[in-house]
Structures are given as structure tokens and as C-alpha cells.
N, C-alpha and C positions, 0 to 999 in steps of 0.2 A: 318689337317687344315680345311677340310670341316666340320668335327664334331663341332669344336669350333665355326665356323660361324653359324651353325644351332642352337647351344645352345644359342648364343648371340641374334640371331633373335627371338627365342622363348621367351627368357627373356625380350627383348625389347617389344614384343607384349603384354606380360603379364603386364608389367609396364604401358604401354599406356592404356590397357583395364581397369586396376585398377584405373587409374586417371580419366577416363571418367565415370565410374560407381559410384565411391565414396562409402561412408559408408551408404548412405541412409538417413542421418539426414539432414533435411531441415532447422532446426532452433529450438530454444527453444520455448516451448509453451508460448503463450501470454494470460494473463488474460484480459478480456475485462473490460475497465474502465467505459463503459456504457452498459446499457441493450438495446438491439436493439430496436429502436423506442420509448424508454421510458425515455431517459435522463440518468442522473448519478445514480450510485448505492447509493451514499450518497449525500443528498441535505440539504440545510439550516443548515449547521454546525454553531453553535453560542456558544460563551462563555459568561456567565452571572454571575455577582457577586451575591452570595447568602449568605449573612451574613459573616461568617468567612471562606467561601469556594468559589470555582469557579465551576459552574455547566455547563457542556457541553451538549448541546441538538442537535440532528440531526434526520433526517428522513432517513430510510434505506429501500432500495428496495431489498428484498431477495427472491422474488418468483421464479425467474429463475436463480439465481446465486448459486454458490457452495462455498460461503464464510462460513468458520467454526467459525471464531472469529475475533474480532476487537481489535487491540492493540492501546492504548491511549499513546501518547508521548507529552512531555512538554519541552519547552526551556525557560530559564529565560534571558531576555534582560538587566536587570539592573533596576535602579530606575529612575523615571521621571527626565529628564534633564541630566542623566548620561548614556543614552543608546546609542548603536551603531546599528542603524537599518540596515546598509549596511554590517555589519560584518557577516561572516559565522556563522550559528547557529548550536548548538549542541543539539540534542533532546535526551532525556532519557525516557525510558519506565516507565510509572507510573501505568499502569493497563491494564487489559484485560477484554473485554466484550464478553461472549459466545453468539453464535447465536443459539437459540433454534429453532428446526424445528416445528413451530406451523402452524396451518392452517390459512391462510390469506384469509378469505372468499371473500369479494369484495374490500378489501383495497390493493392498490398497495404499499404504503409506511407505515412502522411502525415507531412510535416515539421511540427514544432510548435516554438514557442519561448516564452520568458518572459524579461523584462529586470528585473534587480534594480538599482535606482538608489541604494539605501541601503548603499553600501560605502565603505570608507576605505582609502586607499593604505597598503600595507605589512601589511595583515591577510591571514590565510589563512582562507578560507571553504570549508565543505563544503555541498553541496546534495544533496537527494534529492527524489523525487516519490512521492506517495501516490496510487495509482489507486483511486478510490472507485466502488464498484458501486452500482447503482440501489437496493439495499437499505440502503445506508449503510455497509456494511463496506468497509474499505480495506486495501490491501496496499502495501508499500513497494518501491520500485525500488532499484537499486544506487545508491551514493553517489559523487559526483564532488567533487574538491577543486581549488581554484585559489588561487595566491599572487597576490593582486591588487596590481599595481604601476601 
């Protein structure tokens, strides 16, 4: 009887000890959406009508970040007068922009762009960027909208 009590006491102590120590994981790593003291990684995202295409322009701060590539996504809202601005949006991947490791002498931000040629006159489009870290984790930028005419 005494042996069983000792076994259960040791087992209970081991369970309590394991609960307090845990596995050591404190949480998933978090990619910074800002560069400390410098603002956003992506600034001034704009969608501009360029003939029969939409050109996205933005400024990218890549000096201290570990972003490997930027994914461009698009959502179609419908035609003017027939759009649902409050409806949930479905974005689809339309391209990818690699980040080259170039020397950025005295410039903090580099101008970048992407051209979407698969657009139809009279449609409203929303665009966003996904900044993808070298580990594969991505974070979304702000969304811009254009009424393509």
C-alpha cells in the first residue's frame, strides 16, 4: 500500500512540474509591420490608370527588414453602381515582386511598381500587397482602390 502511495506522489509531482515548466514556446514569431523609428515598411501605395492597365506604385523600406518578396493581390468589386463596398472581399494573387539585395546608399525608401494588364473598363478593383519574410510568413499592407475607366 505504501509503494502505491509513493508512486502516485511521484507521478503527481512530475505532472505538476511539467505543467509549470511547459515546453518553452512563448509564442509565434511576429514580423514587425514598422521599422523602428522610421514608419511603415510600405508607404504611399497608389493605383493609377495607365492606358489599358493599372499601375501600382509604392515606396519600400528594405534596409533593416528581412522581406524576400512582395505578393500582389487583387479583388474585383463589380461595375460602377453595382458594387458592394461592405461585402467581404476575396483577393487573388496576380503577381510577385522579388526584393533584390541592392545597396541603398543614402536612400531610406526605394520606389517600386507592378503593372496589372488584366483589367476591364468600368470595373472597380482593390489591390493590396503581402510582404513575405524569409521564413515564409507574410503580412498584409493597406488596400487601395481604383475605378478603372
